[in-house]
Each structure stands twice: as structure tokens, then as C-alpha cells.
All heavy atoms as a GROMACS GRO file, in nm:
protein
  519
    1MET      N    1  -1.743  -1.655   8.005
    1MET     CA    2  -1.843  -1.750   7.959
    1MET      C    3  -1.770  -1.858   7.877
    1MET      O    4  -1.691  -1.828   7.790
    1MET     CB    5  -1.948  -1.678   7.874
    1MET     CG    6  -2.056  -1.769   7.821
    1MET     SD    7  -2.182  -1.687   7.720
    1MET     CE    8  -2.278  -1.606   7.844
    2SER      N    9  -1.801  -1.981   7.908
    2SER     CA   10  -1.737  -2.093   7.838
    2SER      C   11  -1.796  -2.111   7.698
    2SER      O   12  -1.902  -2.055   7.665
    2SER     CB   13  -1.754  -2.222   7.917
    2SER     OG   14  -1.887  -2.269   7.906
    3GLU      N   15  -1.728  -2.190   7.618
    3GLU     CA   16  -1.776  -2.219   7.482
    3GLU      C   17  -1.912  -2.289   7.489
    3GLU      O   18  -2.003  -2.259   7.411
    3GLU     CB   19  -1.675  -2.306   7.407
    3GLU     CG   20  -1.717  -2.341   7.265
    3GLU     CD   21  -1.733  -2.219   7.175
    3GLU    OE1   22  -1.671  -2.115   7.201
    3GLU    OE2   23  -1.810  -2.229   7.077
    4ARG      N   24  -1.927  -2.381   7.581
    4ARG     CA   25  -2.054  -2.453   7.596
    4ARG      C   26  -2.166  -2.355   7.634
    4ARG      O   27  -2.276  -2.362   7.578
    4ARG     CB   28  -2.041  -2.560   7.703
    4ARG     CG   29  -2.170  -2.639   7.724
    4ARG     CD   30  -2.154  -2.747   7.825
    4ARG     NE   31  -2.132  -2.686   7.955
    4ARG     CZ   32  -2.119  -2.753   8.068
    4ARG    NH1   33  -2.122  -2.883   8.066
    4ARG    NH2   34  -2.102  -2.692   8.182
    5GLU      N   35  -2.139  -2.264   7.724
    5GLU     CA   36  -2.240  -2.166   7.762
    5GLU      C   37  -2.278  -2.076   7.645
    5GLU      O   38  -2.395  -2.045   7.626
    5GLU     CB   39  -2.188  -2.080   7.878
    5GLU     CG   40  -2.177  -2.156   8.008
    5GLU     CD   41  -2.101  -2.080   8.114
    5GLU    OE1   42  -2.008  -2.004   8.080
    5GLU    OE2   43  -2.136  -2.098   8.232
    6ARG      N   44  -2.180  -2.037   7.565
    6ARG     CA   45  -2.208  -1.955   7.446
    6ARG      C   46  -2.295  -2.033   7.347
    6ARG      O   47  -2.386  -1.977   7.287
    6ARG     CB   48  -2.078  -1.910   7.380
    6ARG     CG   49  -2.013  -1.791   7.449
    6ARG     CD   50  -1.900  -1.732   7.366
    6ARG     NE   51  -1.784  -1.821   7.358
    6ARG     CZ   52  -1.689  -1.831   7.451
    6ARG    NH1   53  -1.696  -1.758   7.560
    6ARG    NH2   54  -1.588  -1.914   7.435
    7GLN      N   55  -2.266  -2.161   7.328
    7GLN     CA   56  -2.345  -2.243   7.236
    7GLN      C   57  -2.488  -2.258   7.284
    7GLN      O   58  -2.583  -2.247   7.204
    7GLN     CB   59  -2.280  -2.380   7.218
    7GLN     CG   60  -2.151  -2.376   7.140
    7GLN     CD   61  -2.080  -2.510   7.140
    7GLN    OE1   62  -2.109  -2.600   7.219
    7GLN    NE2   63  -1.984  -2.524   7.049
    8VAL      N   64  -2.506  -2.282   7.412
    8VAL     CA   65  -2.640  -2.296   7.468
    8VAL      C   66  -2.716  -2.165   7.451
    8VAL      O   67  -2.833  -2.164   7.409
    8VAL     CB   68  -2.634  -2.338   7.617
    8VAL    CG1   69  -2.770  -2.323   7.684
    8VAL    CG2   70  -2.585  -2.482   7.629
    9GLU      N   71  -2.651  -2.053   7.481
    9GLU     CA   72  -2.716  -1.923   7.466
    9GLU      C   73  -2.754  -1.897   7.320
    9GLU      O   74  -2.862  -1.848   7.290
    9GLU     CB   75  -2.625  -1.812   7.518
    9GLU     CG   76  -2.681  -1.673   7.502
    9GLU     CD   77  -2.811  -1.648   7.576
    9GLU    OE1   78  -2.835  -1.715   7.679
    9GLU    OE2   79  -2.888  -1.563   7.532
   10MET      N   80  -2.663  -1.931   7.229
   10MET     CA   81  -2.688  -1.908   7.086
   10MET      C   82  -2.807  -1.993   7.039
   10MET      O   83  -2.895  -1.945   6.968
   10MET     CB   84  -2.564  -1.941   7.005
   10MET     CG   85  -2.577  -1.911   6.858
   10MET     SD   86  -2.426  -1.942   6.765
   10MET     CE   87  -2.411  -2.119   6.782
   11MET      N   88  -2.811  -2.120   7.077
   11MET     CA   89  -2.922  -2.207   7.036
   11MET      C   90  -3.054  -2.159   7.093
   11MET      O   91  -3.156  -2.153   7.022
   11MET     CB   92  -2.895  -2.350   7.081
   11MET     CG   93  -2.787  -2.420   7.002
   11MET     SD   94  -2.765  -2.593   7.046
   11MET     CE   95  -2.705  -2.581   7.214
   12GLY      N   96  -3.052  -2.124   7.220
   12GLY     CA   97  -3.175  -2.074   7.282
   12GLY      C   98  -3.224  -1.946   7.219
   12GLY      O   99  -3.343  -1.929   7.192
   13SER      N  100  -3.132  -1.854   7.194
   13SER     CA  101  -3.168  -1.726   7.133
   13SER      C  102  -3.223  -1.745   6.992
   13SER      O  103  -3.320  -1.679   6.953
   13SER     CB  104  -3.047  -1.633   7.129
   13SER     OG  105  -3.008  -1.599   7.259
   14ALA      N  106  -3.163  -1.834   6.915
   14ALA     CA  107  -3.209  -1.860   6.779
   14ALA      C  108  -3.350  -1.918   6.780
   14ALA      O  109  -3.435  -1.880   6.699
   14ALA     CB  110  -3.113  -1.954   6.707
   15ALA      N  111  -3.376  -2.010   6.871
   15ALA     CA  112  -3.508  -2.071   6.879
   15ALA      C  113  -3.614  -1.969   6.920
   15ALA      O  114  -3.724  -1.965   6.862
   15ALA     CB  115  -3.506  -2.189   6.977
   16VAL      N  116  -3.583  -1.886   7.017
   16VAL     CA  117  -3.676  -1.783   7.060
   16VAL      C  118  -3.702  -1.684   6.947
   16VAL      O  119  -3.816  -1.646   6.921
   16VAL     CB  120  -3.626  -1.712   7.188
   16VAL    CG1  121  -3.708  -1.588   7.218
   16VAL    CG2  122  -3.631  -1.807   7.306
   17ALA      N  123  -3.596  -1.643   6.878
   17ALA     CA  124  -3.611  -1.547   6.768
   17ALA      C  125  -3.698  -1.605   6.656
   17ALA      O  126  -3.785  -1.536   6.602
   17ALA     CB  127  -3.475  -1.506   6.714
   18ALA      N  128  -3.676  -1.730   6.621
   18ALA     CA  129  -3.756  -1.793   6.515
   18ALA      C  130  -3.902  -1.801   6.556
   18ALA      O  131  -3.992  -1.774   6.474
   18ALA     CB  132  -3.702  -1.932   6.483
   19SER      N  133  -3.928  -1.835   6.680
   19SER     CA  134  -4.066  -1.843   6.728
   19SER      C  135  -4.132  -1.706   6.728
   19SER      O  136  -4.249  -1.691   6.689
   19SER     CB  137  -4.070  -1.901   6.870
   19SER     OG  138  -4.021  -2.032   6.871
   20ALA      N  139  -4.058  -1.604   6.769
   20ALA     CA  140  -4.112  -1.467   6.770
   20ALA      C  141  -4.140  -1.419   6.629
   20ALA      O  142  -4.243  -1.353   6.604
   20ALA     CB  143  -4.014  -1.374   6.841
   21GLU      N  144  -4.052  -1.450   6.535
   21GLU     CA  145  -4.073  -1.410   6.395
   21GLU      C  146  -4.199  -1.476   6.338
   21GLU      O  147  -4.275  -1.412   6.265
   21GLU     CB  148  -3.952  -1.446   6.310
   21GLU     CG  149  -3.831  -1.358   6.338
   21GLU     CD  150  -3.705  -1.405   6.267
   21GLU    OE1  151  -3.714  -1.497   6.182
   21GLU    OE2  152  -3.599  -1.352   6.298
   22THR      N  153  -4.222  -1.601   6.374
   22THR     CA  154  -4.343  -1.671   6.327
   22THR      C  155  -4.468  -1.604   6.384
   22THR      O  156  -4.565  -1.578   6.311
   22THR     CB  157  -4.339  -1.819   6.368
   22THR    OG1  158  -4.225  -1.879   6.308
   22THR    CG2  159  -4.464  -1.892   6.325
   23ALA      N  160  -4.465  -1.575   6.514
   23ALA     CA  161  -4.580  -1.509   6.576
   23ALA      C  162  -4.605  -1.372   6.514
   23ALA      O  163  -4.720  -1.335   6.487
   23ALA     CB  164  -4.556  -1.496   6.726
   24ASP      N  165  -4.498  -1.298   6.486
   24ASP     CA  166  -4.512  -1.166   6.424
   24ASP      C  167  -4.569  -1.177   6.283
   24ASP      O  168  -4.653  -1.096   6.243
   24ASP     CB  169  -4.377  -1.094   6.419
   24ASP     CG  170  -4.328  -1.050   6.556
   24ASP    OD1  171  -4.408  -1.049   6.652
   24ASP    OD2  172  -4.208  -1.016   6.566
   25ALA      N  173  -4.524  -1.276   6.206
   25ALA     CA  174  -4.574  -1.294   6.070
   25ALA      C  175  -4.723  -1.327   6.069
   25ALA      O  176  -4.798  -1.277   5.984
   25ALA     CB  177  -4.495  -1.404   5.998
   26ILE      N  178  -4.766  -1.407   6.163
   26ILE     CA  179  -4.909  -1.441   6.172
   26ILE      C  180  -4.989  -1.317   6.211
   26ILE      O  181  -5.096  -1.290   6.154
   26ILE     CB  182  -4.932  -1.556   6.272
   26ILE    CG1  183  -4.871  -1.685   6.216
   26ILE    CG2  184  -5.081  -1.573   6.301
   26ILE    CD1  185  -4.865  -1.799   6.316
   27ALA      N  186  -4.938  -1.239   6.304
   27ALA     CA  187  -5.008  -1.116   6.345
   27ALA      C  188  -5.017  -1.018   6.228
   27ALA      O  189  -5.121  -0.953   6.208
   27ALA     CB  190  -4.936  -1.052   6.463
   28GLU      N  191  -4.912  -1.008   6.150
   28GLU     CA  192  -4.913  -0.920   6.033
   28GLU      C  193  -5.016  -0.966   5.930
   28GLU      O  194  -5.091  -0.885   5.874
   28GLU     CB  195  -4.775  -0.914   5.970
   28GLU     CG  196  -4.762  -0.816   5.856
   28GLU     CD  197  -4.622  -0.810   5.799
   28GLU    OE1  198  -4.525  -0.835   5.873
   28GLU    OE2  199  -4.611  -0.779   5.679
   29ALA      N  200  -5.021  -1.097   5.906
   29ALA     CA  201  -5.119  -1.151   5.812
   29ALA      C  202  -5.262  -1.126   5.863
   29ALA      O  203  -5.351  -1.092   5.785
   29ALA     CB  204  -5.095  -1.300   5.791
   30ALA      N  205  -5.283  -1.140   5.991
   30ALA     CA  206  -5.415  -1.116   6.049
   30ALA      C  207  -5.456  -0.970   6.032
   30ALA      O  208  -5.574  -0.941   6.005
   30ALA     CB  209  -5.416  -1.156   6.196
   31ALA      N  210  -5.362  -0.880   6.046
   31ALA     CA  211  -5.392  -0.737   6.032
   31ALA      C  212  -5.434  -0.703   5.888
   31ALA      O  213  -5.516  -0.613   5.867
   31ALA     CB  214  -5.272  -0.654   6.073
   32GLU      N  215  -5.379  -0.773   5.790
   32GLU     CA  216  -5.411  -0.747   5.650
   32GLU      C  217  -5.534  -0.822   5.601
   32GLU      O  218  -5.591  -0.789   5.498
   32GLU     CB  219  -5.291  -0.786   5.562
   32GLU     CG  220  -5.170  -0.699   5.583
   32GLU     CD  221  -5.194  -0.554   5.542
   32GLU    OE1  222  -5.260  -0.530   5.438
   32GLU    OE2  223  -5.147  -0.466   5.615
   33ASN      N  224  -5.575  -0.920   5.674
   33ASN     CA  225  -5.685  -1.007   5.633
   33ASN      C  226  -5.821  -0.940   5.650
   33ASN      O  227  -5.843  -0.867   5.746
   33ASN     CB  228  -5.682  -1.135   5.718
   33ASN     CG  229  -5.801  -1.223   5.690
   33ASN    OD1  230  -5.820  -1.267   5.578
   33ASN    ND2  231  -5.883  -1.245   5.791
   34ASP      N  232  -5.912  -0.965   5.556
   34ASP     CA  233  -6.049  -0.916   5.572
   34ASP      C  234  -6.152  -1.027   5.548
   34ASP      O  235  -6.271  -1.000   5.535
   34ASP     CB  236  -6.076  -0.795   5.484
   34ASP     CG  237  -6.048  -0.820   5.337
   34ASP    OD1  238  -6.003  -0.930   5.302
   34ASP    OD2  239  -6.072  -0.728   5.256
   35ASP      N  240  -6.107  -1.151   5.546
   35ASP     CA  241  -6.196  -1.266   5.531
   35ASP      C  242  -6.220  -1.325   5.670
   35ASP      O  243  -6.126  -1.366   5.737
   35ASP     CB  244  -6.129  -1.370   5.440
   35ASP     CG  245  -6.215  -1.492   5.415
   35ASP    OD1  246  -6.288  -1.535   5.508
   35ASP    OD2  247  -6.209  -1.545   5.304
   36PRO      N  248  -6.346  -1.330   5.715
   36PRO     CA  249  -6.373  -1.378   5.852
   36PRO      C  250  -6.330  -1.523   5.876
   36PRO      O  251  -6.283  -1.555   5.986
   36PRO     CB  252  -6.524  -1.363   5.868
   36PRO     CG  253  -6.579  -1.313   5.741
   36PRO     CD  254  -6.466  -1.287   5.647
   37VAL      N  255  -6.343  -1.609   5.777
   37VAL     CA  256  -6.302  -1.749   5.796
   37VAL      C  257  -6.150  -1.757   5.812
   37VAL      O  258  -6.098  -1.824   5.902
   37VAL     CB  259  -6.350  -1.836   5.678
   37VAL    CG1  260  -6.295  -1.977   5.689
   37VAL    CG2  261  -6.503  -1.839   5.672
   38VAL      N  262  -6.080  -1.687   5.726
   38VAL     CA  263  -5.933  -1.683   5.736
   38VAL      C  264  -5.893  -1.616   5.866
   38VAL      O  265  -5.797  -1.657   5.931
   38VAL     CB  266  -5.871  -1.612   5.613
   38VAL    CG1  267  -5.722  -1.594   5.630
   38VAL    CG2  268  -5.902  -1.689   5.486
   39GLY      N  269  -5.967  -1.515   5.906
   39GLY     CA  270  -5.938  -1.446   6.033
   39GLY      C  271  -5.943  -1.540   6.152
   39GLY      O  272  -5.857  -1.536   6.240
   40GLU      N  273  -6.044  -1.627   6.155
   40GLU     CA  274  -6.054  -1.726   6.264
   40GLU      C  275  -5.935  -1.821   6.261
   40GLU      O  276  -5.880  -1.856   6.366
   40GLU     CB  277  -6.184  -1.804   6.253
   40GLU     CG  278  -6.307  -1.722   6.289
   40GLU     CD  279  -6.435  -1.802   6.276
   40GLU    OE1  280  -6.432  -1.926   6.295
   40GLU    OE2  281  -6.540  -1.741   6.246
   41MET      N  282  -5.897  -1.862   6.142
   41MET     CA  283  -5.783  -1.952   6.128
   41MET      C  284  -5.654  -1.882   6.176
   41MET      O  285  -5.572  -1.942   6.245
   41MET     CB  286  -5.768  -1.999   5.984
   41MET     CG  287  -5.884  -2.086   5.938
   41MET     SD  288  -5.882  -2.119   5.761
   41MET     CE  289  -5.733  -2.212   5.742
   42LEU      N  290  -5.639  -1.757   6.139
   42LEU     CA  291  -5.520  -1.682   6.181
   42LEU      C  292  -5.519  -1.660   6.332
   42LEU      O  293  -5.413  -1.663   6.395
   42LEU     CB  294  -5.512  -1.549   6.107
   42LEU     CG  295  -5.473  -1.558   5.960
   42LEU    CD1  296  -5.492  -1.424   5.891
   42LEU    CD2  297  -5.329  -1.607   5.944
   43ASP      N  298  -5.638  -1.638   6.390
   43ASP     CA  299  -5.644  -1.624   6.536
   43ASP      C  300  -5.598  -1.751   6.606
   43ASP      O  301  -5.521  -1.746   6.703
   43ASP     CB  302  -5.787  -1.590   6.581
   43ASP     CG  303  -5.826  -1.447   6.552
   43ASP    OD1  304  -5.737  -1.363   6.527
   43ASP    OD2  305  -5.948  -1.418   6.553
   44ARG      N  306  -5.642  -1.866   6.556
   44ARG     CA  307  -5.598  -1.993   6.615
   44ARG      C  308  -5.447  -2.012   6.595
   44ARG      O  309  -5.377  -2.058   6.685
   44ARG     CB  310  -5.676  -2.111   6.555
   44ARG     CG  311  -5.819  -2.119   6.605
   44ARG     CD  312  -5.885  -2.251   6.569
   44ARG     NE  313  -5.887  -2.279   6.427
   44ARG     CZ  314  -5.981  -2.242   6.342
   44ARG    NH1  315  -6.085  -2.171   6.385
   44ARG    NH2  316  -5.975  -2.274   6.214
   45ALA      N  317  -5.398  -1.976   6.478
   45ALA     CA  318  -5.254  -1.987   6.451
   45ALA      C  319  -5.176  -1.894   6.542
   45ALA      O  320  -5.067  -1.929   6.590
   45ALA     CB  321  -5.225  -1.956   6.305
   46ALA      N  322  -5.228  -1.775   6.568
   46ALA     CA  323  -5.160  -1.680   6.656
   46ALA      C  324  -5.150  -1.734   6.798
   46ALA      O  325  -5.046  -1.722   6.863
   46ALA     CB  326  -5.232  -1.546   6.655
   47VAL      N  327  -5.256  -1.797   6.847
   47VAL     CA  328  -5.253  -1.857   6.980
   47VAL      C  329  -5.149  -1.969   6.985
   47VAL      O  330  -5.070  -1.979   7.080
   47VAL     CB  331  -5.393  -1.908   7.022
   47VAL    CG1  332  -5.385  -1.992   7.148
   47VAL    CG2  333  -5.488  -1.791   7.041
   48SER      N  334  -5.146  -2.051   6.882
   48SER     CA  335  -5.047  -2.159   6.876
   48SER      C  336  -4.905  -2.103   6.871
   48SER      O  337  -4.814  -2.156   6.937
   48SER     CB  338  -5.072  -2.248   6.753
   48SER     OG  339  -5.191  -2.318   6.767
   49ALA      N  340  -4.885  -1.998   6.793
   49ALA     CA  341  -4.752  -1.938   6.783
   49ALA      C  342  -4.709  -1.878   6.917
   49ALA      O  343  -4.592  -1.891   6.958
   49ALA     CB  344  -4.750  -1.831   6.675
   50ASP      N  345  -4.802  -1.814   6.987
   50ASP     CA  346  -4.769  -1.759   7.119
   50ASP      C  347  -4.736  -1.870   7.218
   50ASP      O  348  -4.645  -1.856   7.300
   50ASP     CB  349  -4.885  -1.674   7.172
   50ASP     CG  350  -4.898  -1.541   7.102
   50ASP    OD1  351  -4.800  -1.496   7.038
   50ASP    OD2  352  -5.007  -1.480   7.111
   51THR      N  353  -4.809  -1.981   7.210
   51THR     CA  354  -4.781  -2.096   7.297
   51THR      C  355  -4.642  -2.151   7.267
   51THR      O  356  -4.565  -2.182   7.358
   51THR     CB  357  -4.888  -2.204   7.278
   51THR    OG1  358  -5.015  -2.150   7.311
   51THR    CG2  359  -4.860  -2.325   7.366
   52THR      N  360  -4.610  -2.163   7.139
   52THR     CA  361  -4.477  -2.212   7.100
   52THR      C  362  -4.369  -2.120   7.152
   52THR      O  363  -4.268  -2.165   7.207
   52THR     CB  364  -4.467  -2.223   6.947
   52THR    OG1  365  -4.565  -2.318   6.903
   52THR    CG2  366  -4.329  -2.266   6.902
   53LEU      N  367  -4.388  -1.990   7.138
   53LEU     CA  368  -4.289  -1.893   7.186
   53LEU      C  369  -4.268  -1.907   7.336
   53LEU      O  370  -4.155  -1.907   7.385
   53LEU     CB  371  -4.334  -1.751   7.151
   53LEU     CG  372  -4.242  -1.638   7.192
   53LEU    CD1  373  -4.102  -1.656   7.134
   53LEU    CD2  374  -4.301  -1.504   7.146
   54SER      N  375  -4.376  -1.925   7.410
   54SER     CA  376  -4.366  -1.942   7.555
   54SER      C  377  -4.290  -2.070   7.590
   54SER      O  378  -4.202  -2.071   7.678
   54SER     CB  379  -4.506  -1.946   7.616
   54SER     OG  380  -4.501  -1.970   7.753
   55ARG      N  381  -4.321  -2.178   7.521
   55ARG     CA  382  -4.254  -2.306   7.548
   55ARG      C  383  -4.106  -2.302   7.512
   55ARG      O  384  -4.022  -2.357   7.584
   55ARG     CB  385  -4.323  -2.419   7.472
   55ARG     CG  386  -4.459  -2.451   7.529
   55ARG     CD  387  -4.531  -2.554   7.447
   55ARG     NE  388  -4.661  -2.584   7.505
   55ARG     CZ  389  -4.756  -2.647   7.441
   55ARG    NH1  390  -4.738  -2.690   7.317
   55ARG    NH2  391  -4.872  -2.669   7.500
   56VAL      N  392  -4.074  -2.237   7.401
   56VAL     CA  393  -3.934  -2.226   7.361
   56VAL      C  394  -3.858  -2.140   7.461
   56VAL      O  395  -3.743  -2.168   7.495
   56VAL     CB  396  -3.921  -2.171   7.217
   56VAL    CG1  397  -3.778  -2.136   7.182
   56VAL    CG2  398  -3.975  -2.274   7.118
   57GLY      N  399  -3.922  -2.035   7.511
   57GLY     CA  400  -3.860  -1.953   7.614
   57GLY      C  401  -3.832  -2.034   7.740
   57GLY      O  402  -3.725  -2.022   7.802
   58TRP      N  403  -3.927  -2.119   7.778
   58TRP     CA  404  -3.907  -2.206   7.894
   58TRP      C  405  -3.791  -2.301   7.868
   58TRP      O  406  -3.705  -2.321   7.954
   58TRP     CB  407  -4.034  -2.286   7.922
   58TRP     CG  408  -4.016  -2.385   8.032
   58TRP    CD1  409  -4.031  -2.363   8.165
   58TRP    CD2  410  -3.971  -2.521   8.018
   58TRP    NE1  411  -4.000  -2.477   8.235
   58TRP    CE2  412  -3.963  -2.577   8.147
   58TRP    CE3  413  -3.938  -2.600   7.909
   58TRP    CZ2  414  -3.924  -2.707   8.170
   58TRP    CZ3  415  -3.899  -2.732   7.933
   58TRP    CH2  416  -3.893  -2.784   8.061
   59LEU      N  417  -3.786  -2.360   7.749
   59LEU     CA  418  -3.678  -2.452   7.713
   59LEU      C  419  -3.543  -2.383   7.717
   59LEU      O  420  -3.445  -2.438   7.766
   59LEU     CB  421  -3.703  -2.512   7.576
   59LEU     CG  422  -3.598  -2.611   7.525
   59LEU    CD1  423  -3.583  -2.729   7.620
   59LEU    CD2  424  -3.633  -2.657   7.385
   60ARG      N  425  -3.538  -2.262   7.666
   60ARG     CA  426  -3.413  -2.184   7.669
   60ARG      C  427  -3.364  -2.168   7.813
   60ARG      O  428  -3.247  -2.189   7.844
   60ARG     CB  429  -3.435  -2.048   7.605
   60ARG     CG  430  -3.314  -1.958   7.610
   60ARG     CD  431  -3.349  -1.822   7.556
   60ARG     NE  432  -3.234  -1.735   7.554
   60ARG     CZ  433  -3.241  -1.606   7.532
   60ARG    NH1  434  -3.357  -1.548   7.511
   60ARG    NH2  435  -3.133  -1.534   7.532
   61GLY      N  436  -3.454  -2.132   7.902
   61GLY     CA  437  -3.417  -2.117   8.043
   61GLY      C  438  -3.371  -2.249   8.104
   61GLY      O  439  -3.273  -2.253   8.180
   62ALA      N  440  -3.439  -2.358   8.070
   62ALA     CA  441  -3.399  -2.489   8.122
   62ALA      C  442  -3.261  -2.528   8.073
   62ALA      O  443  -3.179  -2.581   8.149
   62ALA     CB  444  -3.503  -2.595   8.082
   63LEU      N  445  -3.233  -2.504   7.944
   63LEU     CA  446  -3.100  -2.534   7.890
   63LEU      C  447  -2.992  -2.452   7.959
   63LEU      O  448  -2.884  -2.504   7.989
   63LEU     CB  449  -3.097  -2.509   7.739
   63LEU     CG  450  -3.172  -2.609   7.652
   63LEU    CD1  451  -3.177  -2.561   7.509
   63LEU    CD2  452  -3.107  -2.746   7.661
   64GLN      N  453  -3.022  -2.326   7.983
   64GLN     CA  454  -2.923  -2.241   8.051
   64GLN      C  455  -2.897  -2.292   8.192
   64GLN      O  456  -2.783  -2.291   8.238
   64GLN     CB  457  -2.969  -2.097   8.052
   64GLN     CG  458  -2.960  -2.032   7.916
   64GLN     CD  459  -3.020  -1.893   7.912
   64GLN    OE1  460  -3.111  -1.860   7.989
   64GLN    NE2  461  -2.970  -1.812   7.822
   65ARG      N  462  -3.002  -2.336   8.260
   65ARG     CA  463  -2.982  -2.389   8.395
   65ARG      C  464  -2.904  -2.520   8.394
   65ARG      O  465  -2.820  -2.545   8.478
   65ARG     CB  466  -3.117  -2.408   8.465
   65ARG     CG  467  -3.180  -2.277   8.509
   65ARG     CD  468  -3.304  -2.298   8.593
   65ARG     NE  469  -3.411  -2.367   8.524
   65ARG     CZ  470  -3.497  -2.310   8.441
   65ARG    NH1  471  -3.490  -2.182   8.416
   65ARG    NH2  472  -3.594  -2.380   8.385
   66LEU      N  473  -2.931  -2.606   8.294
   66LEU     CA  474  -2.863  -2.734   8.286
   66LEU      C  475  -2.718  -2.722   8.242
   66LEU      O  476  -2.629  -2.791   8.294
   66LEU     CB  477  -2.936  -2.827   8.188
   66LEU     CG  478  -3.065  -2.890   8.238
   66LEU    CD1  479  -3.136  -2.960   8.124
   66LEU    CD2  480  -3.036  -2.987   8.350
   67PHE      N  481  -2.694  -2.638   8.140
   67PHE     CA  482  -2.562  -2.634   8.078
   67PHE      C  483  -2.488  -2.504   8.102
   67PHE      O  484  -2.376  -2.487   8.055
   67PHE     CB  485  -2.573  -2.658   7.927
   67PHE     CG  486  -2.631  -2.792   7.894
   67PHE    CD1  487  -2.760  -2.803   7.847
   67PHE    CD2  488  -2.556  -2.907   7.913
   67PHE    CE1  489  -2.814  -2.927   7.817
   67PHE    CE2  490  -2.610  -3.031   7.883
   67PHE     CZ  491  -2.739  -3.043   7.834
   68GLY      N  492  -2.549  -2.412   8.174
   68GLY     CA  493  -2.486  -2.284   8.199
   68GLY      C  494  -2.382  -2.293   8.309
   68GLY      O  495  -2.339  -2.400   8.352
   69SER      N  496  -2.346  -2.177   8.356
   69SER     CA  497  -2.242  -2.166   8.458
   69SER      C  498  -2.280  -2.242   8.585
   69SER      O  499  -2.394  -2.234   8.631
   69SER     CB  500  -2.220  -2.019   8.491
   69SER     OG  501  -2.126  -2.007   8.594
   70ARG      N  502  -2.185  -2.311   8.640
   70ARG     CA  503  -2.208  -2.387   8.765
   70ARG      C  504  -2.160  -2.310   8.887
   70ARG      O  505  -2.158  -2.360   8.997
   70ARG     CB  506  -2.130  -2.520   8.759
   70ARG     CG  507  -2.166  -2.605   8.640
   70ARG     CD  508  -2.284  -2.690   8.670
   70ARG     NE  509  -2.304  -2.785   8.562
   70ARG     CZ  510  -2.422  -2.815   8.516
   70ARG    NH1  511  -2.529  -2.759   8.564
   70ARG    NH2  512  -2.434  -2.901   8.417
   71THR      N  513  -2.123  -2.185   8.866
   71THR     CA  514  -2.071  -2.107   8.979
   71THR      C  515  -2.176  -2.023   9.042
   71THR      O  516  -2.279  -1.999   8.991
   71THR     CB  517  -1.954  -2.016   8.935
   71THR    OG1  518  -2.001  -1.925   8.836
   71THR    CG2  519  -1.839  -2.098   8.884
   0.00000   0.00000   0.00000
């Protein structure tokens, strides 16, 4: 694996991990919450976090295809 491929993999992995951590933190907060208004807000935040995680995963794959191995 070339240095460029390692860098692309590292950037993609870091972005996916950060997005997953955000989604997990929101889910944890929702589990502890007992206020219905806050619960609705956390549900919307959880959907947004899941969407972000999906988009970052797609971006990671696109970067790997663009800058990854050409063989």
C-alpha cells in the first residue's frame, strides 16, 4: 500500500469513526432522557447523525476509488 493510499484510508476511517461516535452519543443521551420534548429532538438528531454516517461512508469509498490502488 502506498503512502497516499494509507493517508486516504486514515482520513476516511477517522471521518467514519467520528460520525459513528456522534451517532452513539446521541443514542446514549436518548436512552437516558425522560423528557418527551427532548426525546423528539434527540430522535431528529439521531436521524441526522445516521444520515451523516452514511454520507461519510460513501465519501470514504469514493476517496478510496479515486486515490486508491490503480492495479
